[in-house]
C-alpha positions as CSV (number, residue, x, y, z in Angstrom):
1,X,1.6,1.8,0.0
2,X,1.3,3.0,-3.5
3,X,-0.3,1.2,-6.5
4,X,1.5,0.4,-9.8
5,X,0.3,-1.1,-13.1
6,X,2.0,-1.8,-16.4
7,X,0.6,-3.0,-19.7
8,X,2.0,-4.2,-23.0
9,X,-0.7,-4.6,-25.6
10,X,-1.5,-4.8,-29.3
11,X,-4.0,-2.0,-28.8
12,X,-4.1,1.4,-27.1
13,X,-3.4,1.1,-23.4
14,X,-4.5,4.4,-22.0
15,X,-8.0,3.2,-21.0
16,X,-6.6,-0.1,-19.6
17,X,-4.1,1.8,-17.4
18,X,-6.8,4.2,-16.2
19,X,-9.1,1.4,-15.3
20,X,-6.3,-0.5,-13.6
21,X,-5.5,2.6,-11.4
22,X,-9.2,3.0,-10.6
23,X,-9.3,-0.6,-9.2
24,X,-6.2,0.1,-7.2
25,X,-7.4,3.5,-5.9
26,X,-7.5,2.2,-2.3
27,X,-3.7,2.1,-2.4
28,X,-3.3,5.9,-2.7
29,X,-5.3,9.0,-3.1
30,X,-2.6,11.7,-3.1
31,X,-1.6,11.6,-6.7
32,X,-1.9,9.7,-10.0
33,X,0.1,9.4,-13.2
34,X,0.2,7.5,-16.5
35,X,3.0,7.3,-19.1
36,X,2.4,5.6,-22.4
37,X,5.0,4.6,-25.0
38,X,4.6,5.1,-28.7
39,X,7.6,3.6,-30.2
40,X,10.6,5.4,-28.6
41,X,8.4,8.4,-27.5
42,X,6.8,8.8,-24.0
43,X,3.6,10.6,-23.3
44,X,3.0,11.5,-19.7
45,X,0.2,13.1,-17.6
46,X,0.2,13.1,-13.8
47,X,-1.0,15.3,-10.9
48,X,-2.3,15.6,-7.4
49,X,-5.6,13.9,-6.4
50,X,-7.6,10.8,-7.2
51,X,-7.5,9.1,-10.6
52,X,-10.9,10.5,-11.7
53,X,-9.8,14.1,-10.9
54,X,-6.3,13.9,-12.5
55,X,-7.3,12.6,-15.9
56,X,-9.7,14.4,-18.3
57,X,-10.7,13.4,-21.8
58,X,-8.1,15.7,-23.4
59,X,-5.4,14.1,-21.2
60,X,-6.4,10.6,-22.2
61,X,-6.4,11.4,-25.9
62,X,-2.8,12.5,-25.6
63,X,-1.7,9.2,-23.9
64,X,-1.2,7.3,-27.1
65,X,0.7,4.0,-27.5
66,X,0.5,0.3,-27.0
67,X,2.5,0.0,-23.8
68,X,2.7,2.0,-20.6
69,X,2.7,2.2,-16.8
70,X,0.6,3.9,-14.2
71,X,1.0,4.9,-10.5
72,X,-1.1,6.1,-7.7
73,X,0.6,7.5,-4.6
74,X,0.2,8.2,-1.0
75,X,3.3,9.7,0.5
76,X,5.7,7.8,2.6
77,X,9.0,9.5,1.8
78,X,9.6,13.1,0.7
79,X,7.2,16.0,1.1
80,X,3.7,14.7,1.8
81,X,1.7,16.9,-0.5
82,X,4.1,17.9,-3.2
83,X,2.7,17.4,-6.8
84,X,6.4,17.5,-8.0
85,X,6.8,14.0,-6.5
86,X,3.9,12.5,-8.4
87,X,5.0,9.4,-10.3
88,X,6.0,8.0,-12.7
89,X,9.5,9.7,-12.8
90,X,11.5,10.1,-16.0
91,X,15.2,10.2,-16.8
92,X,16.6,10.5,-20.3
93,X,20.2,9.5,-19.9
94,X,21.6,7.2,-21.3
95,X,18.2,5.5,-22.0
96,X,14.8,7.1,-21.7
97,X,13.3,5.4,-18.6
98,X,10.0,6.1,-16.7
99,X,9.5,4.4,-13.4
100,X,6.8,3.9,-10.8
101,X,7.6,2.5,-7.3
102,X,5.7,1.0,-4.4
103,X,7.7,0.8,-1.2
104,X,10.5,2.6,0.6
105,X,14.3,2.5,0.3
106,X,15.9,2.5,3.7
107,X,19.3,3.6,2.3
108,X,18.0,6.4,0.1
109,X,20.2,9.1,1.6
110,X,23.4,7.1,1.1
111,X,22.3,6.3,-2.5
112,X,21.6,9.9,-3.2
113,X,25.1,10.9,-2.1
114,X,26.7,8.1,-4.1
115,X,24.7,9.1,-7.2
116,X,26.0,12.7,-6.9
117,X,29.6,11.9,-6.0
118,X,30.3,8.7,-7.9
119,X,27.7,8.2,-10.6
120,X,27.5,11.9,-11.5
121,X,23.7,11.9,-11.5
122,X,21.5,14.5,-9.9
123,X,18.3,13.9,-8.0
124,X,15.8,16.7,-8.1
125,X,13.3,15.7,-5.4
126,X,13.3,14.2,-2.0
127,X,11.6,11.0,-3.3
128,X,13.4,7.7,-2.9
129,X,11.6,6.6,-6.1
130,X,13.6,9.1,-8.1
131,X,16.8,7.7,-6.4
132,X,15.8,4.2,-7.4
133,X,15.2,5.3,-11.0
134,X,18.7,6.9,-11.2
135,X,20.3,3.8,-9.7
136,X,18.6,1.7,-12.4
137,X,19.6,4.1,-15.1
138,X,23.2,4.1,-14.0
139,X,23.3,0.3,-13.8
140,X,21.9,0.0,-17.3
141,X,24.6,2.3,-18.6
142,X,27.3,0.4,-16.8
143,X,26.1,-3.0,-18.2
144,X,25.1,-1.9,-21.7
145,X,27.3,-2.7,-24.7
146,X,27.7,0.4,-26.9
147,X,24.4,1.7,-25.4
148,X,22.4,-1.2,-26.7
149,X,20.1,-3.2,-24.5
150,X,18.9,-6.8,-24.5
151,X,17.1,-8.8,-21.8
152,X,20.4,-10.1,-20.3
153,X,21.7,-6.5,-20.0
154,X,18.5,-5.3,-18.4
155,X,18.5,-8.2,-15.9
156,X,22.2,-7.4,-15.1
157,X,21.1,-3.9,-14.3
158,X,18.4,-5.1,-12.0
159,X,21.0,-7.2,-10.2
160,X,23.0,-4.1,-9.7
161,X,19.9,-2.4,-8.2
162,X,19.5,-5.3,-5.8
163,X,23.1,-5.0,-4.7
164,X,22.8,-1.3,-4.0
165,X,19.3,-0.7,-2.8
166,X,17.9,-1.7,0.6
167,X,14.3,-1.8,1.8
168,X,11.1,-2.7,0.1
169,X,10.3,-2.0,-3.5
170,X,8.0,-3.3,-6.2
171,X,8.7,-1.5,-9.5
172,X,7.3,-1.0,-13.0
173,X,9.4,0.8,-15.6
174,X,9.2,1.5,-19.3
175,X,12.4,1.7,-21.4
176,X,12.0,3.8,-24.5
177,X,12.0,1.7,-27.6
178,X,12.5,-1.5,-25.7
179,X,9.6,-2.5,-23.4
180,X,8.2,-3.0,-19.9
181,X,10.4,-4.0,-16.9
182,X,9.0,-5.1,-13.5
183,X,10.9,-6.3,-10.5
184,X,10.5,-7.0,-6.7
185,X,12.9,-6.6,-3.8
186,X,14.8,-9.7,-2.6
187,X,12.6,-10.0,0.5
188,X,9.3,-9.9,-1.5
189,X,7.9,-7.3,1.0
190,X,5.6,-5.3,-1.3
191,X,3.3,-7.3,-3.7
192,X,3.6,-7.6,-7.4
193,X,1.7,-9.9,-9.8
194,X,1.4,-10.3,-13.5
195,X,-1.1,-11.9,-15.9
196,X,-2.0,-12.1,-19.6
197,X,-5.0,-12.1,-21.9
198,X,-5.3,-13.5,-25.4
199,X,-6.2,-10.6,-27.6
200,X,-7.3,-10.8,-31.3
201,X,-3.7,-9.9,-32.3
202,X,-1.8,-11.9,-29.8
203,X,-1.0,-12.2,-26.1
204,X,-1.1,-9.0,-24.0
205,X,0.4,-8.7,-20.5
206,X,-0.3,-6.7,-17.4
207,X,1.7,-6.2,-14.2
208,X,0.0,-4.8,-11.1
209,X,0.3,-4.4,-7.3
210,X,-2.7,-6.7,-6.7
211,X,-4.5,-9.4,-8.6
212,X,-7.8,-7.6,-8.4
213,X,-6.5,-5.2,-11.1
214,X,-6.1,-8.2,-13.5
215,X,-9.4,-9.7,-12.6
216,X,-11.3,-6.5,-13.2
217,X,-9.9,-6.1,-16.7
218,X,-10.2,-9.7,-17.8
219,X,-6.5,-10.7,-17.5
220,X,-5.7,-14.2,-16.3
221,X,-3.4,-14.2,-13.2
222,X,-0.2,-16.1,-14.1
223,X,1.6,-15.7,-10.7
224,X,3.4,-13.3,-8.4
225,X,6.7,-11.9,-9.3
226,X,9.2,-13.8,-7.1
227,X,11.4,-12.0,-4.6
228,X,14.5,-10.7,-6.4
229,X,13.0,-11.6,-9.8
230,X,12.6,-9.3,-12.8
231,X,10.3,-9.7,-15.8
232,X,10.8,-8.0,-19.1
233,X,8.2,-7.8,-21.9
234,X,9.4,-6.2,-25.1
235,X,7.2,-4.1,-27.4
236,X,6.5,-7.1,-29.6
237,X,5.0,-9.0,-26.6
238,X,7.9,-11.4,-26.0
239,X,8.2,-12.3,-22.3
240,X,11.4,-12.9,-20.4
241,X,12.1,-13.5,-16.7
242,X,15.2,-13.9,-14.6
243,X,16.2,-14.2,-10.9
244,X,18.4,-11.2,-10.4
245,X,19.3,-11.4,-6.6
246,X,21.8,-13.7,-5.0
247,X,19.9,-14.3,-1.7
248,X,16.2,-14.2,-1.6
249,X,13.4,-15.0,0.8
250,X,9.6,-14.4,0.7
251,X,8.4,-12.1,3.5
252,X,5.2,-10.4,2.4
253,X,4.0,-7.5,4.4
254,X,1.4,-8.8,6.8
255,X,-0.3,-5.4,7.0
256,X,-1.4,-5.9,3.4
257,X,-3.7,-8.7,4.6
258,X,-4.9,-6.8,7.7
259,X,-5.8,-3.5,5.9
260,X,-4.0,-2.4,2.8
261,X,-5.1,-4.8,0.1
262,X,-8.6,-5.3,-1.3
263,X,-10.3,-8.4,0.1
264,X,-10.8,-9.8,-3.4
265,X,-7.1,-9.8,-4.1
266,X,-4.8,-12.8,-3.9
267,X,-1.2,-12.1,-2.8
268,X,1.5,-14.7,-2.9
269,X,-1.2,-17.4,-3.2
270,X,-3.0,-16.1,-0.2
271,X,-6.6,-14.9,-0.4
272,X,-6.9,-11.6,1.5
273,X,-10.6,-12.2,2.2
274,X,-9.9,-15.7,3.7
275,X,-7.2,-14.4,5.9
276,X,-9.6,-11.8,7.3
277,X,-12.2,-14.5,8.0
278,X,-9.6,-16.5,9.9
279,X,-8.5,-13.4,11.9
280,X,-12.1,-13.2,13.1
281,X,-12.1,-16.8,14.1
282,X,-8.9,-16.5,16.1
283,X,-10.3,-13.3,17.8
284,X,-13.4,-15.3,18.7
285,X,-11.3,-18.0,20.3
286,X,-9.4,-15.4,22.3
287,X,-12.7,-13.9,23.5
288,X,-14.1,-17.3,24.5
289,X,-10.9,-18.0,26.5
290,X,-10.1,-14.6,28.1
291,X,-13.2,-12.4,27.8
292,X,-16.2,-14.7,28.3
293,X,-17.4,-12.4,31.1
294,X,-18.3,-9.6,28.6
295,X,-22.1,-9.3,28.1
296,X,-22.3,-8.5,24.4
297,X,-25.6,-7.8,22.6
298,X,-24.3,-7.2,19.1
299,X,-21.2,-7.2,16.9
300,X,-20.7,-4.1,14.6
301,X,-17.9,-3.7,12.1
302,X,-16.2,-0.5,11.4
303,X,-16.4,-0.4,7.6
304,X,-15.0,-1.6,5.3
305,X,-12.0,-3.9,5.8
306,X,-13.1,-5.3,9.2
307,X,-16.3,-6.8,7.9
308,X,-15.0,-10.4,7.2
309,X,-13.4,-10.6,10.7
310,X,-16.5,-9.2,12.4
311,X,-18.8,-11.6,10.6
312,X,-16.7,-14.6,11.6
313,X,-16.4,-13.4,15.2
314,X,-20.2,-13.0,15.5
315,X,-20.8,-16.4,13.9
316,X,-18.4,-18.2,16.3
317,X,-19.7,-16.4,19.3
318,X,-23.3,-16.9,18.2
319,X,-24.0,-13.2,18.5
320,X,-26.1,-10.9,16.2
321,X,-24.1,-9.1,13.5
322,X,-25.3,-5.6,12.5
323,X,-24.2,-2.8,10.3
324,X,-24.1,0.2,12.7
325,X,-22.1,2.7,10.7
326,X,-22.8,4.1,7.2
327,X,-19.7,5.2,5.3
328,X,-19.5,8.2,3.1
329,X,-17.4,6.9,0.2
330,X,-16.4,10.3,-1.0
331,X,-14.0,11.0,1.9
332,X,-10.6,9.5,1.7
333,X,-9.0,7.0,4.1
334,X,-8.3,8.7,7.5
335,X,-5.3,6.4,8.0
336,X,-3.7,8.0,5.0
337,X,-4.5,11.7,5.8
338,X,-1.5,13.5,7.4
339,X,-2.0,15.3,10.7
340,X,-4.1,14.3,13.7
341,X,-6.4,17.4,13.4
342,X,-7.2,16.5,9.8
343,X,-8.1,12.9,10.8
344,X,-10.3,14.1,13.6
345,X,-12.1,16.5,11.3
346,X,-12.7,13.8,8.7
347,X,-14.0,10.9,10.9
348,X,-17.5,12.3,11.5
349,X,-17.7,13.3,7.8
350,X,-16.8,9.7,6.9
351,X,-19.0,7.7,9.2
352,X,-22.5,8.1,10.6
353,X,-24.1,5.9,13.3
354,X,-27.5,4.2,12.9
355,X,-29.0,4.9,16.3
356,X,-31.3,1.9,16.6
357,X,-28.3,-0.5,16.4
358,X,-26.7,1.2,19.5
359,X,-29.4,2.4,21.7
360,X,-29.4,0.6,25.1
361,X,-27.0,-2.1,23.9
362,X,-23.6,-3.5,24.8
363,X,-21.8,-3.3,21.5
364,X,-18.7,-5.0,20.3
365,X,-17.0,-2.8,17.7
366,X,-14.5,-4.6,15.4
367,X,-11.8,-2.8,13.4
368,X,-9.0,-4.2,11.3
369,X,-6.4,-2.4,13.4
370,X,-5.7,0.6,15.7
371,X,-2.8,2.7,14.5
372,X,-2.9,6.3,15.9
373,X,-6.2,5.8,17.9
374,X,-7.7,9.0,16.6
375,X,-10.3,7.3,14.5
376,X,-11.0,4.6,17.2
377,X,-11.6,7.3,19.9
378,X,-14.0,9.2,17.7
379,X,-15.9,6.0,16.8
380,X,-16.3,4.9,20.4
381,X,-17.7,8.3,21.2
382,X,-20.0,8.1,18.3
383,X,-21.3,4.8,19.6
384,X,-21.9,6.3,23.0
385,X,-23.6,9.4,21.5
386,X,-25.9,7.0,19.6
387,X,-27.0,5.5,22.9
388,X,-24.8,2.5,23.5
389,X,-24.8,1.2,27.1
390,X,-21.3,-0.3,26.9
391,X,-18.7,-0.2,24.1
392,X,-16.2,-2.9,23.6
393,X,-13.5,-2.8,20.9
394,X,-11.7,-5.6,19.1
395,X,-8.8,-5.2,16.8
396,X,-8.2,-7.9,14.1
397,X,-4.5,-7.0,14.3
398,X,-2.0,-6.9,17.3
399,X,-1.0,-3.5,18.8
400,X,1.0,-1.3,16.4
401,X,3.9,-0.4,18.5
402,X,6.8,0.2,16.1
403,X,7.7,2.3,13.1
404,X,7.2,0.9,9.6
405,X,10.0,1.8,7.2
406,X,8.9,-0.3,4.3
407,X,6.3,1.9,2.7
408,X,3.4,2.4,5.2
409,X,2.6,5.7,6.7
410,X,3.3,5.0,10.4
411,X,6.8,6.2,10.9
412,X,6.9,7.8,14.4
413,X,6.4,6.0,17.7
414,X,4.8,9.1,19.4
415,X,2.0,8.9,16.8
416,X,1.2,5.2,17.7
417,X,-1.3,4.9,20.5
418,X,0.1,1.5,21.5
419,X,3.7,2.6,21.8
420,X,4.6,2.5,25.5
421,X,1.1,1.7,26.7
422,X,-0.6,-1.4,28.0
423,X,-3.9,-2.7,26.6
424,X,-5.7,-1.2,29.6
425,X,-4.1,2.2,29.1
426,X,-5.1,2.1,25.4
427,X,-8.6,1.2,26.3
428,X,-8.8,4.3,28.5
429,X,-7.3,6.5,25.8
430,X,-9.9,5.5,23.2
431,X,-12.7,5.4,25.8
432,X,-13.9,1.8,25.5
433,X,-15.0,-0.5,28.3
434,X,-12.8,-3.4,27.1
435,X,-10.2,-3.8,24.4
436,X,-9.3,-7.1,22.7
437,X,-6.2,-7.3,20.5
438,X,-5.3,-10.1,18.1
439,X,-2.2,-12.0,19.3
440,X,0.7,-11.7,16.8
441,X,1.2,-15.4,16.6
442,X,-2.5,-15.9,15.8
443,X,-2.3,-13.3,13.1
444,X,0.6,-15.0,11.5
445,X,-1.1,-18.4,11.7
446,X,-4.3,-16.9,10.2
447,X,-2.4,-15.7,7.1
448,X,-0.1,-18.7,6.9
449,X,-2.9,-21.2,7.1
450,X,-4.3,-20.0,3.8
451,X,-1.0,-20.9,2.0
452,X,1.3,-22.9,4.2
453,X,4.1,-22.6,1.6
454,X,4.5,-19.0,2.8
455,X,6.3,-19.3,6.2
456,X,7.6,-15.8,6.9
457,X,6.1,-12.4,7.0
458,X,7.3,-8.8,7.4
459,X,5.8,-7.9,10.8
460,X,7.9,-4.9,11.9
461,X,5.1,-2.6,13.0
462,X,3.9,-5.3,15.4
463,X,7.1,-7.0,16.4
464,X,9.8,-4.3,15.9
465,X,11.9,-6.8,13.9
466,X,13.2,-5.4,10.6
467,X,14.0,-8.2,8.2
468,X,16.3,-6.3,5.8
469,X,18.9,-6.1,8.7
470,X,19.9,-2.5,8.0
471,X,17.4,-0.6,10.2
472,X,19.2,0.8,13.3
473,X,17.9,3.0,16.1
474,X,19.8,6.0,14.6
475,X,18.0,5.4,11.4
476,X,14.6,5.2,13.1
477,X,15.3,8.4,15.1
478,X,16.2,10.2,11.8
479,X,13.0,9.0,10.1
480,X,11.0,10.3,13.0
481,X,12.7,13.7,13.1
482,X,12.1,14.0,9.3
483,X,8.5,13.1,9.7
484,X,7.9,15.6,12.5
485,X,9.4,18.4,10.4
486,X,7.3,17.3,7.3
487,X,4.1,17.2,9.4
488,X,4.7,20.7,10.7
489,X,5.4,22.0,7.2
490,X,2.5,20.3,5.6
491,X,-0.3,20.6,8.2
492,X,-1.7,23.9,6.9
493,X,-1.6,22.8,3.3
494,X,-3.3,19.5,4.1
495,X,-6.0,21.2,6.1
496,X,-6.7,23.5,3.2
497,X,-7.0,20.6,0.8
498,X,-9.3,18.7,3.0
499,X,-11.6,21.8,3.5
500,X,-11.8,22.1,-0.3
501,X,-12.5,18.4,-0.7
502,X,-15.3,18.5,1.9
503,X,-16.9,21.6,0.3
504,X,-16.9,19.8,-3.1
505,X,-19.1,17.0,-1.7
506,X,-21.7,19.3,-0.1
């Protein structure tokens, strides 16, 4: 779950890219980067931290040009807190290319070996994004005629990427002297949209992970990039598109609608906000059917992404809705933070309970999902400390029981509280008096009902079904082993960074 943006304009793009990344900040808080293109020259600045911390006035002044790309990152592959893996990445041979990537390649190790042995290309980091960049560069060299590019050659190169790469990927790239390239994997797992605005000197284009980036900057949403499709916008603003994959199907990641995306975004024609309303409605129906014996005084959301579901649940059950937790917006998402100890330390810094909404009441807490359970356990205890009589807990998503290998930070089963446990056991683990999970069929129906044209979704973290067909148990075991090693190596560094962040807000 990273955020990407690309712009081709008649004016300077540094501010537009910066503003676009700010709007997408929820997609990653680990690192940020911008590259602008001034003719055939690139200008880059990137570093660790949030957008507002990475870029200063002097950095922005140096980012000159009428086209560029930006990236915000939270780590999914490679070393979790390495600034060396900030994006965009750059390669200079045979064409200067910079690339930003949202997703995760499931065959990155094999590709890395092939790049070294067969393509004679060297990868400097553990990032699969750098692997993808080098595959793209090699395919461009293989398809170029006397090292000259045109849209057909570029699309042929993307076809080569689709043939070689497996997994989930939404990509923006700049080719020096040519223009902006964007493409999406053949399964359409990670989101990618594009839009335009009529400027005083002609049409300007933007590509982004979510439609909200276009909305916030005055661009008109044209449509989503289709699975397997590539679009290319040259430096003169000419637009080209081509289907570059042989076999495609649309399978958007359902966790985007549960948690990852902003509620005001539209992904593949589906309003994120409306899906969350419908998740609350289906939860209410389940409670009426199976949990009508619960004596609930008030429904309280856990901010922010669970609010629409909680409101609909309270409406359909005819129960009062109250804001019982106040959020400190200067602490990053606990779901993103590596290491259980770091998450536990941050939860109480992030949320504070309003005692009058809990004292002496039976409260129904509603969250978007329960992943590791660390945050849920702390929040249930906060409700009890604030005087709640009984604490019930509802999740707008089904139990997260399986690893996600397509770009979400939940790779090991032993980190997932629902793995190997029944609902009753999970309720005991987080300390609540009753636990209500969304049914996976109801979740799919809630999202599908907003746009019936989308019939399939990537649901692996709930179902254990991996749509790319290449995820074996050996692969999952390897990912988990790599993650455990990474967590051990990065825990001390992460704790230090969080301490510094907390001190800076005091």
